[in-house]
N, C-alpha and C positions, 0 to 999 in steps of 0.2 A: 077754228079755221083762221080767224083774224089774228089770234095770238100766234099761230104758226107762221102767217105771212109777216107779222111784225118781227118775229124772231129771225125769219129768213132775211128780212130787209136789214135788220140790225147787224146780222152776220156779214151781209154783203157790204154794208157801210164800213164794217171793221176791216174787211179785206181790201176795200178801196183805200182805206187810210194806211194800210200796212206798208205800201211802198215808201211813203214819206217817213214812216217810223223806221223802216229798215235803212233808209238813207241816213237818218240821224244816227242810227246805231253804227252804220258804216263809217260816218264821219267821226263819231266818238272813238271808234276802234283805230282809225287812221291817226287821229290826234294822239291817242295813247301810244300807238306804235312809234309815231315820230318822236314823242317825248322820251320814250324808252331808248330809241336809237340815239337821240341827242345825249341823253345821260350816259349811255354806254360809250359813246365817242369821247365825252368829257372825262369819264373815268379812265378810259384807255390813255388819254393824254396825260392824266395825272400820274398813272403808274407806268408810263412808258419810260424805258431807260434812256438817259441822255445819250445821243449819238455824238460822234466826233472822236477826238484823240483820247484814248484810254491809257494814261501813263503807267498805271499800276500793272495792267495786263502786259504791256510791253516790257516792263521791268522784270516781271515774273518769267516771261518766256524768253527773254534775251539770252540767258545762259544756255538754254537748250538750242536756240538758233545758232549761237556761236559754236557750240559743240558739234552740231550737225554740219555746219559749213566747213569748219577747220579740220575735223577728225573723220568725217564721212564723205562729204561731197568733194572737197578739194583733193584728197588722196585718190578717189575714184577717177576724177578728171585727169589727174597726173598720170595714173597708170594707163588710162585709155589713150592719152596722147603719147606716152612712152611706147606703147605697143606698135605704133606706126613708124618708129624711128629705126635706124639701121645701126646694129651693134658692131663693134670691132673685136679684135682679139686681145685687147688690153683692159677689158672691164669697163669700157666707156662706150659712147654711142655718138653717131653723127646725126646732125639735125637735117636728115634727109628722109622725106616721107616715102614709105614703102609698105607693101602688104606682104613682104617676104616672110615676116614672122608668123602670120596666120597660115600661110602656105606650108611653112616648115612645121607648124603645130600638127598637121595631118600626116606627118612622116609615119611610116609603118611601125617604127620603134615606139613612137609616142602613142600611136593608136593601140598598140598591144598593152601598154601601161594603162591607158584609158579603160580598155575592156576588162583588164584585171581589177582595176579599181571599182568599176561598176559591179563586177561579179562579187567581190568582197563586200561591197555595200549591200547588194541584194541578199546575200547569204546572212549577213549580220542582221538585216531588217527582218528576214523571215524567222530567224532564231528568236529574236526579241518578241515577235508576234506570237510564236509558239509558247513562249514563257508567260507573256503578259495576259493572254486570254484566260488560261486556267487559274492563274493567280488572281485576276480581277473577279472572276466568277466565284472563286473560293472566298475572297474577301467580302463580296457583296452580302453574304448571308451571316456575317459575323456581327456581334454587338458593336455599338458605336465606339465604345472605349477601345475595343480590340482593333477595329479598323483604324482609328486615329493613331494608335501605337505602331501598327505595322507600316502605315504610310510614313510616319516619322522615321522609322528604321530604313525605309527605302530612300529617304532624303538625306540620311546621315552621310553617305559617301560624298555628297556635294560640299560638305564642310572641310574636306581634305583635298589638297591639290591633286588633280588627275595625274600629273606627271609622277608624283610620289607614289600614288596607288598603282600606277603601271609598273614602276620599278619593284614594287612588292610582289608582283606576279612572277618575277624572275626566280624568287625563292621557291615558288610553288611549281613552276613549269620546267626548270632546267633538269638535265639528265640525273643529277644527284639531288634533285629537289624533293620536296615533301610528297608530291603525288607519286612520282616514280619510285621513291624509296618505300613508300607504303605498299604499292602494288607488288614490288619485287619481294618485300618481306612477307607478304601474305601468300606468296606463291601464285598470284594471279597471272603474272607475266614473268618471262625469263630474262628479257633485256629491257632496259628503259626505253620509253617512247620518246620520239623527237617532237616535243610539244611546243617548242619555240624555235626561233630563227627560221621560220617558214610561214606560209599563209595561215596555217592552223593557229599558230601563236597570235598572229595579227587579229584573226577573227575572234579568238577568245578575249583578247584585250578590248576589242571594239564592243563586243556584246556586254562585257562587264561595265565598261564606261558609259555606254549609251542606253542601257536597259531602262533606267528611270525615265528617260525621255519617251519611252514607249508605254511604260506602265501607267503613268499619270493620265494621259488622254484616253487610253483604253479603259481604265477603271472608271473615269468620269462618264464615258459613254455607257458602260455596262451598268453602272449604278442608276442610270436614268431609264432603263428598260422597265416597262410596266409589269408589275407582278401578276396582274390579271391575265396577261398574255401567256406568261409562263404556266400559270395554273390551268389555263384553257388547253395548252399544248399537252400537259400531263394528263388531263381528263380525256383527251383524244388518243392517248396511248403512246405519245412520243417519248422516246428514251432520252438520255442525256445528250447523246451525239446528235440525234435528230433535232432535239430542242435547240442545240447550239446552231446548227446550220439553218434551221427554219425561223428561229426567233432572234437569238443573240446576234448572229453575224449580219443579217440584213439591216438591223436597227443600229448597229455600232460601226458600220463601215466608215462614216465620216471621221469618227474618233480614231479608227485604225489607220486611215490614210493620213490623218494629222500626225500620229505617232511615227508612221513610216517615213514621212517627210522629215521629221525632226531627227530621225536616226540615219537615214540614207545620206543626206547631205553632209553631215559631219564625218560619216564613215569613209567618204572618199577624200577627205581633206585632213584628217588627223594624222599628220606625218610623224609625230613623235611616237605614236604607238607602233607604227611600222618600223621606225628606227630602233626602238628598244626591243620589242618582241619579235620583229622580223629580222633583226641583225643586219639590215641593209641589203639582204638578199632578195627581198620582195619590195617592189616599189609601187606606190599609188600616186594619184595625181598631186596630192599635197607634197610628197617627197620630190616629185619632178619639178614643181614650181619652186620649192625651196632650194633645190640644187642649182637651178638656173640663176637664181639671185645670188646665192652665197658661194657656190663651188665653181660653176662654169662662168660666172660673172657676165652672163648674157641677159641683162635686165630687159631689153625689149622683147625677147622671146618669152621670158618669164611673165612679163606683163600681158603678152598676147594669150598665153595659157590661162592666166588669171581671169582675163575678160571672157574667154570661152567658158570657163567654169562658172563664172557669174551668170552668163547667159543661160546655161543649163539650169542653174538654180532658179532663175526667174521663170523659166519654162515650167519647172515642176510646181512652183507657186501658182502660176496661172492655171495649170491643170487642176490644182487643188481648189481654186476658186470656181473653175468650170463645173466641177461635180457638186458644187453647193457648199464648199467649205467657207468658213468665216475667218478672215485674217486676225480678228480679235481673239479667236480661240486658238490660234496657232501657238504650239508650245505647251498646251495643256491648260 
């Protein structure tokens, strides 16, 4: 019993001494923490980059800054200022501020050209999407070497000037061209089709020129789809069409919108395709702006149309950002 009391008293003494010992431990911990913090601060001071004027960084970025100011920012400011001036009948303009050019831009004739341009752009974008999705899904299952080779073949047209490639389509599409001659020779048609000098010719040229801009982002999105999801869809009995609409399409919409943006915007501005394959009979916004500057010599109106086209482009880019698109990924 005495031993039990002795043990109890010794334990109580230990518990009574524990606050002082815990205090000492706490003090030691605080000292070690403070020493660690001091050492970390000292090390951060040692490895901190010197602040102030960085001449090398300025030297490296100076050409880009000059390029952006002289060739991008300054022309945009000039065109914006020009759009508020009053043009005359002699190819010049008066320094008189007016909004007449923007009012004239909404003329019914110009609006008709605008809607025709949008329609051609939408049809071109839709056809490029119809081609890009099956192509990308087909390419996804191929070996690495085959995929690399096919992607290189897609990029080959970029090595040749688009104007030269567009002139090449004249040989194929004209009434006595390769396509009509082959169809008539095979007895498939009796008379040659009018494949150019109309909206059909413009759309064919647009699709051919802009298709790579759709294929690259769509293929990039399709290649990132998890194979486990596709296997699960097949196990649940989904066919190819259902698998596309339930798995591929929802997961690749950002890539599809990215490609659509990269196709639609140039499609309403590539005036040289409309000039060559449309024969001047069909006009898009790009042709209208070009004619105002070079033919009608009405630079203020052409500038106003350019600013409106630029605003529409920025609106589409903002829409792309709003649905979760990344500007760094724009363009594939």
